[in-house]
C-alpha positions as MATLAB code, in Angstrom:
seq = 'MPPTTADSSVGPLERGLAVLRALAQAPNARLRPSELVTLTGLARSPVDRIATTLVRLGYLREDDRELVLAPRLIELGLAYLHSSGIPEALGPLAEALADELDESVSLAVPDGDAVRFVVQSNRRRTLSVSFRVGDALPAERCAPGELFAADWDARQYARWQARAQADPHDAGFPAVPRPRPRARPTEAELRARAAESRENGWALDDQRIEPGLVAVAVPVHDLEGRVVCALSVVSHTSRHSARGLLDFALDRMRNTAERMSRALTEPGVRPPARVPDRDHSLDAKRELGPEYLQSLARGLSVLAVLDRPAGMTLSAVAEATALPRATARRSLLTLQHLGYVATNADGRRFAPLPRALDLGYSPLSALSLAELAQPHLTTLVRELHESASVAVLDGDDVRYIARVAAGRIMSVAITIGTRFPAHATSLGRVLLAGLPNERRARWLRDAHLKPFTDHTVTSADRLSVVLERAAHDGFALVDQELEEGLRSIAVPLLGRDGQVIAAANVSLHAGRTSADEARRTVLPALRAAAERISADVALVSDVRLPPLA';
ca = [
       0.133    0.020   -0.078;
       1.277    3.282   -0.866;
       2.048    5.846    1.561;
      -0.096    8.661    2.651;
       2.384   11.898    2.666;
       3.462   14.227    0.054;
       6.402   14.116   -1.375;
       8.748   17.588   -1.115;
      10.041   16.929   -4.946;
       6.669   18.119   -6.442;
       6.261   21.361   -3.851;
       5.826   23.400   -7.388;
       2.611   21.101   -7.490;
       1.408   22.341   -4.202;
       2.297   26.477   -5.249;
       0.734   25.866   -8.431;
      -2.765   24.327   -6.614;
      -2.412   27.684   -4.366;
      -2.271   29.986   -7.343;
      -4.873   28.374   -9.315;
      -7.032   28.940   -6.333;
      -6.268   32.261   -5.359;
      -7.166   33.223   -9.368;
     -10.709   31.015   -8.440;
     -11.732   33.302   -5.671;
     -10.833   36.523   -7.399;
     -13.306   38.936   -9.119;
     -13.418   37.679  -12.673;
     -10.755   35.408  -12.012;
      -8.032   37.759  -12.607;
      -5.343   38.991  -10.756;
      -1.927   40.592  -11.289;
       1.357   38.930  -10.330;
       2.171   41.255   -7.496;
      -1.671   40.556   -5.889;
      -0.496   36.534   -6.167;
       2.209   37.142   -4.288;
       0.345   39.162   -1.860;
      -2.293   36.484   -1.539;
      -0.361   33.099   -1.385;
       2.730   34.293    0.406;
       4.916   33.296   -2.038;
       7.950   35.147   -3.517;
       7.495   36.701   -6.839;
      10.212   34.633   -8.675;
       8.073   31.052   -8.240;
       4.998   33.140   -8.827;
       6.113   34.298  -12.570;
       7.417   30.225  -13.255;
       3.770   29.160  -11.837;
       2.542   31.742  -14.315;
       4.794   30.440  -17.363;
       3.599   27.114  -16.722;
       0.220   27.474  -16.444;
       0.046   29.934  -19.445;
       1.815   27.046  -21.293;
      -0.349   24.592  -20.232;
      -3.306   26.365  -21.438;
      -4.753   26.882  -18.081;
      -4.481   30.676  -17.655;
      -4.162   33.254  -19.924;
      -2.459   36.831  -20.059;
      -4.301   39.697  -20.351;
      -3.027   43.356  -19.955;
      -0.685   42.549  -17.509;
      -3.291   40.568  -15.667;
      -3.689   36.514  -15.299;
      -6.692   34.797  -15.944;
      -8.407   31.423  -15.487;
      -8.547   30.042  -19.019;
     -11.121   27.612  -20.760;
      -9.215   24.041  -20.353;
      -8.757   24.823  -16.573;
     -12.411   23.151  -15.939;
     -11.302   19.589  -17.210;
      -9.648   19.527  -13.583;
     -13.214   19.884  -11.715;
     -14.763   18.107  -14.792;
     -12.139   14.754  -13.803;
     -14.315   14.898  -10.424;
     -17.883   15.313  -11.729;
     -17.325   12.796  -14.126;
     -15.818   10.187  -11.655;
     -18.192   10.798   -9.239;
     -21.131    9.958  -11.873;
     -23.500   12.253  -10.231;
     -24.557   14.770  -12.673;
     -24.595   12.461  -15.182;
     -26.876    9.980  -13.336;
     -28.697   12.563  -11.143;
     -28.907   15.682  -13.571;
     -31.948   14.515  -15.215;
     -33.845   13.733  -12.506;
     -32.822   17.129  -10.619;
     -34.097   18.728  -14.034;
     -37.266   17.223  -13.964;
     -38.298   17.792  -10.277;
     -37.719   21.768  -11.003;
     -39.747   21.099  -13.675;
     -42.672   19.509  -11.697;
     -42.218   21.885   -8.820;
     -41.251   24.902  -11.102;
     -38.794   25.699   -7.930;
     -34.650   25.647   -8.531;
     -33.250   22.188   -7.702;
     -29.669   21.419   -6.747;
     -27.604   18.559   -5.816;
     -24.794   18.961   -3.175;
     -22.091   16.538   -2.121;
     -19.804   16.997    1.225;
     -16.569   18.598    0.977;
     -14.668   18.635    4.336;
     -16.688   20.799    6.324;
     -18.335   22.639    3.221;
     -21.092   21.917    0.739;
     -20.387   21.738   -2.402;
     -22.739   22.213   -5.680;
     -22.412   19.365   -8.581;
     -25.783   20.072  -10.491;
     -27.998   23.645  -10.433;
     -31.143   23.564  -12.480;
     -32.470   27.227  -11.519;
     -35.424   28.758  -12.139;
     -35.507   32.228  -14.473;
     -37.168   34.599  -12.187;
     -35.903   38.201  -11.317;
     -35.938   36.962   -7.581;
     -33.543   33.489   -8.582;
     -30.505   31.514   -6.799;
     -27.394   32.439   -8.128;
     -25.604   29.468   -7.029;
     -23.425   27.987   -9.456;
     -22.211   23.973   -9.932;
     -18.716   24.237   -8.081;
     -20.022   26.820   -5.420;
     -19.494   26.006   -1.950;
     -21.129   27.043    1.148;
     -20.510   26.707    5.021;
     -21.732   23.577    6.045;
     -23.597   25.385    9.030;
     -25.338   28.053    6.660;
     -27.125   25.779    4.580;
     -29.680   22.598    4.643;
     -27.564   20.127    2.969;
     -24.986   20.829    5.584;
     -26.985   19.637    8.475;
     -27.514   16.475    6.672;
     -23.648   16.176    6.101;
     -22.817   17.103    9.333;
     -25.090   14.171   10.990;
     -21.912   12.081    9.718;
     -19.160   13.898   11.122;
     -16.952   12.625   14.365;
     -15.212   14.706   16.647;
     -12.119   15.164   14.588;
     -14.264   16.765   11.571;
     -16.161   19.004   14.387;
     -12.491   20.088   15.215;
     -11.983   21.186   11.610;
     -14.924   23.113   11.528;
     -14.099   24.744   14.630;
     -10.620   25.664   13.380;
     -12.210   27.088   10.316;
     -14.643   29.288   11.842;
     -12.121   30.831   13.744;
      -9.662   31.203   10.766;
     -12.194   32.970    8.844;
     -15.110   34.425   10.907;
     -16.312   36.249    7.458;
     -16.165   33.250    5.572;
     -14.042   34.804    2.872;
     -13.061   31.474    1.828;
     -16.419   31.069    0.017;
     -17.089   33.534   -2.522;
     -20.431   32.483   -3.154;
     -21.899   33.131    0.176;
     -23.699   36.923   -0.119;
     -22.212   40.042    1.635;
     -22.581   41.411    3.880;
     -22.360   38.653    6.522;
     -25.202   36.570    7.163;
     -26.373   35.917   10.574;
     -24.558   34.646   13.599;
     -22.393   31.050   13.372;
     -24.209   28.480   15.321;
     -22.100   26.850   18.188;
     -21.131   23.282   18.174;
     -23.822   22.090   20.312;
     -26.330   24.014   18.484;
     -24.973   22.487   14.580;
     -25.299   19.066   16.554;
     -28.529   19.311   17.685;
     -29.768   20.917   14.086;
     -27.625   17.729   12.484;
     -29.546   14.794   15.042;
     -33.006   16.220   14.314;
     -32.056   16.496   10.643;
     -31.168   12.739   10.722;
     -34.136   11.995   12.748;
     -36.439   13.938   10.354;
     -35.125   12.504    7.084;
     -34.857   16.388    5.970;
     -33.373   19.645    6.689;
     -34.820   23.058    6.420;
     -32.706   26.636    5.933;
     -35.213   29.353    6.597;
     -33.352   31.996    5.525;
     -29.912   31.380    7.008;
     -27.696   32.131    3.769;
     -29.369   35.104    3.173;
     -32.713   37.301    3.464;
     -35.792   35.653    1.785;
     -33.752   32.553    0.725;
     -35.566   29.430    1.896;
     -34.727   25.529    1.175;
     -35.318   21.971    1.733;
     -32.909   19.193    1.669;
     -33.080   15.509    1.794;
     -30.455   12.986    1.503;
     -29.900   10.581   -1.415;
     -28.128    7.407   -0.384;
     -26.199    4.780   -1.991;
     -26.933    0.926   -1.492;
     -24.984    0.789    1.964;
     -27.135    3.469    3.418;
     -24.303    5.962    3.002;
     -25.369    9.865    2.104;
     -23.942   10.488   -1.449;
     -25.529   14.057   -2.127;
     -27.897   16.132   -0.686;
     -31.163   16.853   -2.926;
     -31.920   20.447   -2.166;
     -35.249   22.858   -3.317;
     -34.806   26.317   -3.169;
     -37.506   29.021   -3.363;
     -37.779   32.697   -1.937;
     -40.381   33.827    0.509;
     -42.090   35.850   -2.045;
     -43.503   32.150   -3.292;
     -43.069   29.878    0.019;
     -42.103   30.328    3.617;
     -39.886   27.841    4.989;
     -42.318   25.648    6.489;
     -44.832   26.358    3.292;
     -42.127   25.157    1.061;
     -41.714   21.711    3.382;
     -45.170   20.766    2.928;
     -45.271   21.609   -0.840;
     -42.161   20.118   -1.791;
     -40.779   17.179    0.521;
     -43.320   13.822   -0.732;
     -42.018   14.847   -4.153;
     -38.386   15.313   -3.091;
     -38.600   11.967   -0.875;
     -40.105   10.390   -4.328;
     -37.296   11.912   -6.103;
     -34.674   11.156   -3.538;
     -35.385    7.399   -4.323;
     -35.114    7.072   -7.782;
     -31.564    8.764   -7.547;
     -30.450    6.192   -5.041;
     -31.547    3.633   -7.571;
     -30.051    5.502  -10.438;
     -26.574    5.475   -8.586;
     -26.621    1.242   -9.279;
     -27.149    1.817  -13.129;
     -24.708    2.552  -15.683;
     -24.256    5.647  -17.030;
     -23.041    7.844  -19.915;
     -19.009    8.033  -18.837;
     -16.520   10.378  -21.175;
     -14.463    7.992  -23.682;
     -11.171    6.363  -22.431;
      -8.194    8.573  -22.814;
      -5.522    7.491  -25.210;
      -1.879    8.050  -23.890;
       0.372   10.440  -25.392;
       3.956   11.211  -24.863;
       5.107   13.496  -22.224;
       4.803   16.504  -23.686;
       6.142   18.540  -20.846;
       9.289   17.683  -22.165;
       9.372   19.975  -25.315;
       7.873   22.692  -23.056;
      10.877   22.204  -20.484;
      13.310   22.196  -23.288;
      11.752   25.662  -24.650;
      11.129   27.249  -21.634;
      14.132   25.815  -19.392;
      14.237   26.342  -15.571;
      10.794   29.059  -16.346;
       8.852   25.803  -16.967;
       7.891   23.829  -13.726;
       7.590   20.514  -15.064;
       6.544   18.554  -11.942;
       3.660   21.277  -11.732;
       2.381   20.299  -15.283;
       2.985   16.774  -14.641;
       0.687   16.732  -11.411;
      -2.158   18.905  -13.030;
      -1.662   16.250  -15.958;
      -2.437   13.586  -13.242;
      -5.593   15.128  -11.932;
      -6.985   15.562  -15.028;
      -7.531   12.230  -15.725;
      -9.036   11.091  -13.011;
     -12.212   10.877  -14.339;
     -13.161    7.404  -14.613;
     -15.775    5.927  -12.311;
     -14.635    3.362   -9.290;
     -11.348    5.886   -9.525;
      -8.085    4.445  -11.127;
      -4.965    2.385  -10.403;
      -1.373    3.670  -10.282;
      -0.794    1.949  -13.546;
      -3.924    2.981  -15.013;
      -2.857    6.815  -14.042;
       0.731    6.111  -15.300;
      -0.476    4.738  -18.489;
      -2.894    7.607  -19.148;
      -0.386   10.365  -19.013;
       2.445    8.499  -20.137;
       4.680    8.738  -17.447;
       6.703    6.883  -15.211;
       5.095    5.183  -12.161;
       7.189    6.927  -10.205;
       6.250   10.176  -10.977;
       2.655    9.065  -11.240;
       2.939    8.426   -7.529;
       4.661   11.528   -6.353;
       1.828   13.102   -7.893;
      -0.657   11.543   -6.512;
       0.330   11.563   -3.403;
       0.886   14.893   -3.151;
      -2.553   15.600   -4.443;
      -4.001   13.238   -1.585;
      -2.027   15.052    0.613;
      -3.706   18.335   -0.183;
      -7.119   16.876   -0.139;
      -7.778   16.777   -3.884;
      -7.660   12.863   -4.027;
      -8.335    9.938   -1.838;
      -8.070    6.179   -2.211;
     -10.850    3.668   -1.786;
     -11.021    1.276    0.913;
      -8.163   -1.031   -0.313;
      -6.030    1.891   -1.014;
      -5.358    0.535   -4.504;
      -7.725    3.184   -6.594;
      -7.325    6.725   -6.497;
     -10.328    9.135   -7.453;
     -10.881   12.937   -7.439;
     -12.371   14.818   -4.298;
     -14.902   17.082   -4.537;
     -12.266   20.306   -3.695;
     -11.230   19.923   -7.642;
     -14.025   22.101   -8.250;
     -12.532   24.815   -6.203;
      -9.841   25.237   -8.996;
     -11.897   27.394  -11.040;
     -14.672   25.360  -12.314;
     -17.403   28.188  -11.223;
     -16.537   30.826  -13.106;
     -15.304   29.081  -16.059;
     -18.556   27.011  -16.201;
     -20.747   30.346  -15.954;
     -19.043   32.048  -18.851;
     -20.813   32.608  -22.068;
     -20.315   32.081  -25.609;
     -19.269   35.829  -26.289;
     -16.672   35.747  -23.191;
     -14.943   32.228  -24.426;
     -14.890   33.955  -27.992;
     -13.360   37.271  -27.069;
      -9.863   36.332  -25.967;
      -9.618   34.334  -29.435;
     -11.039   37.659  -31.380;
      -8.417   39.842  -29.717;
      -5.654   37.181  -30.625;
      -6.776   36.849  -34.065;
      -6.819   40.783  -34.774;
      -3.500   40.889  -33.215;
      -2.775   38.529  -36.193;
      -4.768   39.951  -39.013;
      -4.885   43.337  -38.133;
      -8.307   43.121  -39.490;
     -11.669   43.315  -37.422;
     -13.199   39.928  -36.053;
     -16.631   39.123  -34.769;
     -19.093   36.464  -33.680;
     -22.716   36.455  -34.367;
     -26.116   34.042  -33.824;
     -29.223   33.534  -35.801;
     -31.912   35.672  -35.064;
     -34.708   35.431  -36.975;
     -33.862   36.736  -40.232;
     -31.151   38.556  -39.015;
     -27.845   37.831  -37.660;
     -27.058   39.712  -33.968;
     -23.431   39.927  -33.141;
     -22.510   39.268  -29.687;
     -18.925   39.439  -29.706;
     -16.716   41.820  -31.564;
     -12.901   43.131  -31.696;
     -12.302   46.049  -34.398;
      -8.844   46.544  -35.433;
      -7.128   49.943  -34.971;
      -8.000   51.070  -38.712;
      -8.986   54.583  -39.531;
     -11.735   52.846  -41.945;
     -13.734   50.120  -40.489;
     -16.800   48.690  -40.078;
     -19.112   50.416  -37.320;
     -20.470   47.315  -35.625;
     -21.447   47.260  -31.600;
     -22.438   44.442  -29.588;
     -26.459   43.510  -30.687;
     -26.066   45.040  -34.024;
     -28.195   43.250  -36.664;
     -27.731   42.469  -40.125;
     -30.091   40.311  -42.554;
     -28.568   37.227  -42.568;
     -28.701   36.532  -46.175;
     -26.372   39.419  -47.408;
     -23.998   38.522  -44.676;
     -21.155   35.965  -44.229;
     -22.131   35.269  -40.736;
     -25.614   34.693  -41.725;
     -24.843   32.413  -44.905;
     -22.835   30.311  -42.599;
     -25.356   30.287  -39.772;
     -28.146   29.200  -42.559;
     -25.785   26.870  -43.852;
     -25.537   25.145  -40.705;
     -29.780   24.547  -40.168;
     -31.290   21.153  -40.968;
     -32.334   20.846  -44.264;
     -36.007   21.175  -43.629;
     -35.366   24.580  -41.416;
     -33.350   25.904  -44.063;
     -35.797   25.309  -46.449;
     -38.472   26.709  -44.565;
     -36.292   29.862  -44.036;
     -35.864   30.745  -47.748;
     -39.368   29.883  -48.265;
     -40.331   32.825  -46.071;
     -37.137   34.908  -46.023;
     -37.283   38.866  -47.702;
     -34.454   38.719  -49.809;
     -33.722   42.571  -50.310;
     -31.023   44.207  -51.820;
     -28.566   46.197  -50.594;
     -26.282   46.508  -53.308;
     -26.171   45.598  -57.487;
     -24.312   42.466  -55.971;
     -26.925   41.299  -53.254;
     -28.263   37.468  -53.641;
     -32.171   38.152  -53.808;
     -33.238   34.836  -55.416;
     -34.052   32.256  -53.147;
     -32.970   29.201  -55.504;
     -29.650   30.695  -56.006;
     -29.426   31.302  -52.596;
     -29.904   27.883  -51.981;
     -26.934   26.765  -54.044;
     -24.439   29.020  -52.450;
     -25.740   27.623  -48.716;
     -25.176   24.176  -50.071;
     -21.849   25.208  -51.023;
     -20.894   27.046  -47.654;
     -22.151   23.884  -46.225;
     -19.647   22.096  -48.049;
     -16.883   23.891  -48.184;
     -17.126   24.529  -44.139;
     -16.924   28.555  -44.948;
     -18.706   31.224  -46.589;
     -17.260   34.587  -48.402;
     -19.601   37.912  -49.344;
     -18.145   40.099  -51.801;
     -19.819   43.601  -51.413;
     -23.428   42.270  -50.983;
     -24.204   44.182  -47.732;
     -22.322   47.744  -48.853;
     -20.091   48.393  -51.504;
     -16.390   48.332  -50.592;
     -17.007   45.357  -47.665;
     -16.011   41.887  -48.507;
     -15.960   39.309  -44.973;
     -15.600   35.467  -44.460;
     -16.992   33.953  -42.130;
     -16.960   30.210  -40.504;
     -18.906   28.294  -37.983;
     -18.469   27.629  -34.529;
     -19.439   24.084  -33.255;
     -21.208   22.854  -29.975;
     -20.210   20.030  -28.251;
     -22.314   17.840  -30.186;
     -20.942   18.799  -33.409;
     -23.759   21.178  -34.455;
     -23.443   24.910  -35.525;
     -24.127   27.203  -32.697;
     -22.527   30.663  -34.142;
     -20.527   31.810  -36.454;
     -17.001   33.923  -36.630;
     -16.368   36.370  -39.348;
     -13.515   38.664  -40.344;
     -14.516   41.874  -42.273;
     -12.293   42.972  -44.897;
     -12.364   46.399  -47.080;
     -12.172   45.225  -50.717;
      -9.731   47.207  -51.568;
      -7.228   46.191  -49.345;
      -7.822   42.306  -49.755;
      -8.934   40.622  -52.647;
     -11.440   37.697  -52.295;
      -8.432   35.153  -53.255;
      -6.190   36.450  -50.765;
      -8.956   36.269  -48.070;
      -8.978   32.491  -48.786;
      -5.412   32.166  -49.121;
      -4.544   34.644  -46.228;
      -7.125   35.148  -43.679;
      -9.345   31.804  -43.595;
      -6.246   29.662  -42.159;
      -6.224   32.349  -39.421;
     -10.143   32.147  -38.702;
     -10.373   28.568  -38.948;
      -7.750   28.287  -36.588;
      -9.360   30.774  -34.002;
     -12.835   29.251  -34.382;
     -11.269   25.625  -33.608;
     -10.080   27.165  -30.357;
     -13.774   28.822  -29.565;
     -15.288   25.590  -30.153;
     -12.871   23.455  -28.017;
     -13.668   25.790  -25.054;
     -17.242   25.720  -25.952;
     -16.964   22.035  -25.840;
     -15.369   21.686  -22.428;
     -17.550   24.781  -20.580;
     -20.976   22.950  -21.943;
     -19.606   19.419  -20.651;
     -22.187   19.865  -18.082;
     -24.708   22.440  -19.397;
     -24.844   24.433  -22.559;
     -23.749   28.229  -22.129;
     -25.678   31.374  -22.911;
     -25.211   32.712  -26.496;
     -25.126   36.191  -25.369;
];
């Protein structure tokens, strides 16, 4: 059986995780290196080396002298979510209950002395729940926490007391509303609440986390009777009192919890097996030298691959990461020591813990398509020195949701929300080409194809041929059909299922760039940017689909 203490040779992994946690808790998930020095207590030199490594890995990006969490980091939290199987197995049941009750429903798991959300199905209202998957709350301030505290031993209560004393204002919980909620219960009070919740089989939160917010939680058990997670229904006092919500929802919650317990034993949808690859950290080490922390890169790769149900053996981890067994073992033991990984009863299999969601999952999973696209558009504009945009189909028009303008005297005046007729734009043609055949035919039949220049295609039959070509080629080039002198080229952005969800384009002045030159020089760079945006969308939409604006 492997030892349970961390190996000092992988100290960079511990420091790198501290940097990621600090960024995840920062407003807008961005900080200057000097701020990271203050928050982590690390010297500037290791912070810079950690940042260099994380940027190279694609977990961070640099923006105006600040370090910002990048979407690829979400794969660390996804490792836990996939390994647990809870979102895949229980998420649809939570969604069905939310529809039935017309109230917000969540699933939370215990995370030390905290409660961490792993499924959220929120109702869209003026007064609505703002918690996201990955957010954590202090156990003593919410209904699920009482259910979990019923299983705490003396050591866990001692840890809770130590945390409460070290962080009296819950600064370590960014999701906790400010100003601070009501006074924290004493240990005796929390023990009494937990015992009552166990006896009742439910827990009630009457505005403990925020005025007006009420919730009921019931446990979801595995076959051995252990509490795996808590099912909560959350509402507002404008709709229900706490007791009223209990009376309204409890029976249906218990029925759903029983179905969830059965679902945990059924095989669910799992991510595809990883294909072992060589250790790319060697290439980065040769290129960047001492600025690249190889042990940090390897440790994070180990955490990212732990997405198998029932965990993975040391041999399986080494194979999946293409690392030597000794290297994989050191990383696993360090992650275990830091609370990101645990072993099963016989100590042979390793699985991620909910704390992996603390590494930026919550802010990253909330990014919209526009926010995901913006940094890639910025990079594209720097490369081409031409303006770039992202738009979605909105009726007969395209609607711009992201744009980066090039610094030119002559440029196209477009802002977020601008609409143009779809038939006369490259963005619109890519989006129309991505529609199912029946929807596209219906759109062509009903559309008013207004001419804007002498070049505008106004025949439905001719436009149908143009759209077929765009679908086949994977891009559309429109030459002065919307405005004289304006040429643009667009490519699709794909969702996780491979379907077209938006389009990206580059706008060009016809006098500067010919159509042939646009195909030869602009199209490859645009396609590369679209692939990067689509990859980020696939990561973020692994658990839910992002909003389009």
